[in-house]
N, C-alpha and C positions, 0 to 999 in steps of 0.2 A: 870866785867863787862862791857862795852863800852855802855854808852847811844851813839842811833842813831836812826836816822828818828824823830819819834810822841812821840819815845817810852820815855817815862822819870819813868816808872814803874821799879826798880830794887830788886835787891832780898839783904836783908838787913840779915847776917849772918845765911843764911838757912840751914848752916848744925846744927845748937844752938837749933831749932827743932827738930830733932832727940834724939830718945834716946840713949844716950853715947856711947851704945853695938851697934849700927845700923851701916853697913856697905852703903855709899854710894855712887852711881858710876853717874858722868857725865856724857855726852855728850853736847859735842858744835860744833856748826857747822854754817852753812850761808842761807840762806834762806826769800824769799821776801825782798831782799835789805837789810838785818840787821843782827844781830846776831842773835842764837839761842839757846835754849840749854833744857836740858832735864836732872832731876836728880831722881833719884829712889837708893828706900833703898828695897837691896834684895838676892840675889844668883846670884852671878856672870855670870853661866852658862843660868841663866833664865833673869837674865838684858839682857846678849847680842842677846840674841832670839827674845826678848820683842823688844829694841831698832834696832832692823835688820826694823823688820815688820815693824816700825814706819817711819822709816826713810823711808820707800820705801812708805809709803802713803802719805807723803808729800813733795816726789819728785813727785807725779803723781797731787799731789792738787798742786804746784807751775806750773807744764805744764799745768794746764789749764786756770791760771789764771794772770803769769807772761800777761805785758805791754811790754818787755824788748824782749822776744823770737818768732820772728819771726812765729816761725807752731805751736803758746799755740793757745789752742781754744778762746781763747778772741782776742790776734790777727787777728787771724780768721776770727775771731765775728763782731772785730771793719773794716775791710780792707774788709768786703766782703758787708758789713751789713747783712745777712743770715749764720744761721748756720745750719742744717739741723742733725738730730737724736743728740741732745747735751748728755754729758754724765750728768749721771746723779746725780755726786757728781753739775756737772756746774748748773743744776736744781733746784739740793734742797737750793743751792747761793740766784739762783734768788729768789725762793721763798720768803724765810728768807729774802733780801731785797727789796721788795714786805712790807711783814706784816712791817718792818720798816720806810719802804718810808711813810708805810697813820698812822703805830704809833705817826710817830714826824713831822705827816703834809706835809712829800716835806721835808724836813728838811734833811732827808737821803737818796739822790738819787747819783744813781751811774752812772748817763747819765752824770755828770759834765766833763766827761774829754776831749771833744773840748776846755772847759773852761779853764779848766786846764794850757793842753795845748800851745795856745796862751797867758795869763797871763805869761809862765814860759817863751816863744820865744818874750815878750815886745809887744803884740801884743792888742789893744782894745777891751776890752773883753766883752764890749757890742756886738762885732761884731760877738760872737759865744752865743750868751742865747737863738736864735730862734732855736739851738739845744739841749735844756735840756728839757727831761721832759721824766723821767721815767715810767709814765702811757700811755706813746707814741711806749712802748716797747712791744712787742709780744711773749708769749711763750709759748711752751708745748713741752713733751716730741715726737713730730716729729718736729717742728723746730724755729728757733731763729729771732725774725725779726724783726731789727731797724727801728727808721725813717730815711728820707733822712736827710744823715748831720750827723747823730750823732756815739756818741764812748761810750763807756763804759769803767769805770774801780770798780773795786771792791776791790780797796788797804782798806776801809775804812769795810770793812766784812771778806774776805777770813785768814787773818791769821790766827783772831777768830775759822769762822770755820775750820782750820786747826791744833788748836790748842784743839778744843774738839775734831777731829774723832784721829788726836796720845793719845788725851787721854783716850779713849776709845777702840782703840785695848791696849792699858798696862791695864785698867779695865777687857777687857775680859782676858790678861794671867796674872789673879791673884795680879797683885799690887796692893798694899792701902796705900802708902807711895809717891807718886810720884810728881812732880813740869815740867808741859809745860811750858818752855819760850817761844813761837811762836812769839815775838811781844807783843801777851798780855799771862795772863797769869792765869794757871788752875792749881791748886791743886788739890789731889785727900785724901786723909787724914789731916795730919797735926800734930801742926801747922806750916803754913808759913807766914814767917815777911818778909811782903815788905816795898820800902821807898816807900814816893812820890815826886817825883818833879819837880821842874817849871822851864820852861826855863830862867828863867830874876831872881825867887828869889831861886831859890838853893832849899834843903832838906827840905819839909812841914810837914813832920809828917811821919806813918807808917802804915800801915791795918795787920789788920791777919788775913789767907786766908785758911779755913778749907769748902773741898769739895762745891769749885765754885772758879769760874772764876773774874779778874778783870782786866780793858783794861783804860787807859789812853790815855785819843790825847792834844796834844800844837801844836796849828797852827804854832807857833813862832819855834819850833824849827827847824823845818825845812821849813826858806824863801824862796817863788818862787815872784823872781819880789819883789813888793813891800810891800809885804801882807805873809799870813803863808799859807801852802799849803792846805790848808780845807778848799774850795771856795765854793758860791754857786751863783746863779746870783743873788737874792730876798734878801740874810741874808749875815749881815759879825759877825767874832767873837765876842760875848760875854765876854768868860772868858779866859782868862790864860790856865790854863788846866782846863779839867775834866776827875774824874775817877770812872767808873762805874763798880758796882760791882753783879752779875748777874747769877742762877743757867750754865750757858753756856757763855763762851767766844762767839761764834758766835754774842748773845744777845748783854754782853755789849759791843762788839768793835763796832758794828753797832749804838746802843748808846751812846758811849761816844765822837765818831764821830758828832754826830750832834747835841749832849744837845751844843758842843761847839760856834753855831749858836743861841738857845735859850735863851729867856730869862726863869726869876727861875718859873714863874706860870707858864711858860709853859713844861718842868722839873718836880716840882709836880705836872700833870696830869701827867707826860705820866711814873711818876713810879706809879700812881695809877692804870694804867690800864695795867701796862705790869707786867714779873718775877722778876724787876729789885728791889736790896733790899737795898742797900745802892747807895750813890750820894756825890762825892766828888769836890767841885767845887775852884777855887783860881781864883780871880780877878786879873785885869791885876796894882791894887795896894798892892798885897800881901794879902790880905784878903781871911781867909781858911772859908767855910762854907761848912758842911756838912746835909744834906737832907735826 
């Protein structure tokens, strides 16, 4: 499996987690700018039917949140500052993002897109600070409205949401042994063994996933200018890699993004106030801490 972008979780001998008599089918594809895969144990015809619906759902979700497709709902919103009658799935992600914003005291903020773009273009970051502020984004079932100069990115949560939606489709098809990898991982059944990797220090250990999700963020996995790709106007990365385990990939994804910039005490507080079950931190010296 090729490691791409900020995704430094990879399957470590996943087939060993399946019973020896089990038949596992693996679909591999590309979505959200990264390689994705779905591993399912089941009858071939049933697997193909489930995969067909899962892949269609994945295409639909990507068409909403892509920053590279000018026809996506998010591109339309960023271009025009307003989006009428937003898709229910866009609203679901915005509600989850709003929860993450408040849970992390603003460290998770989808309104950093202009700052990210400015850094990527080697411009002065402070020129874009005034555009940041998720609390200035207004949304309901009728429309989404951005404040002047704002643009959004859901790269820190949309992959997790897609992972959950695909997982729910496969659960509805009756599958009980599935590993979905859409940048984040969610296991149905298991056990699924995954390795934690850091861009500087390499393999740092493994985790076993059973009916839950895990997401990992490593800012320097994809440098943007002289900094990592996870940016914020008021905070800087505190950790080289953060891996978060939670019941849903949506929560794990957003929390791993935000916790990269959070001191240990704040991370412990977030754990107490949320459904996060475990956090693995790797500092810049290569020390590993489990909370």
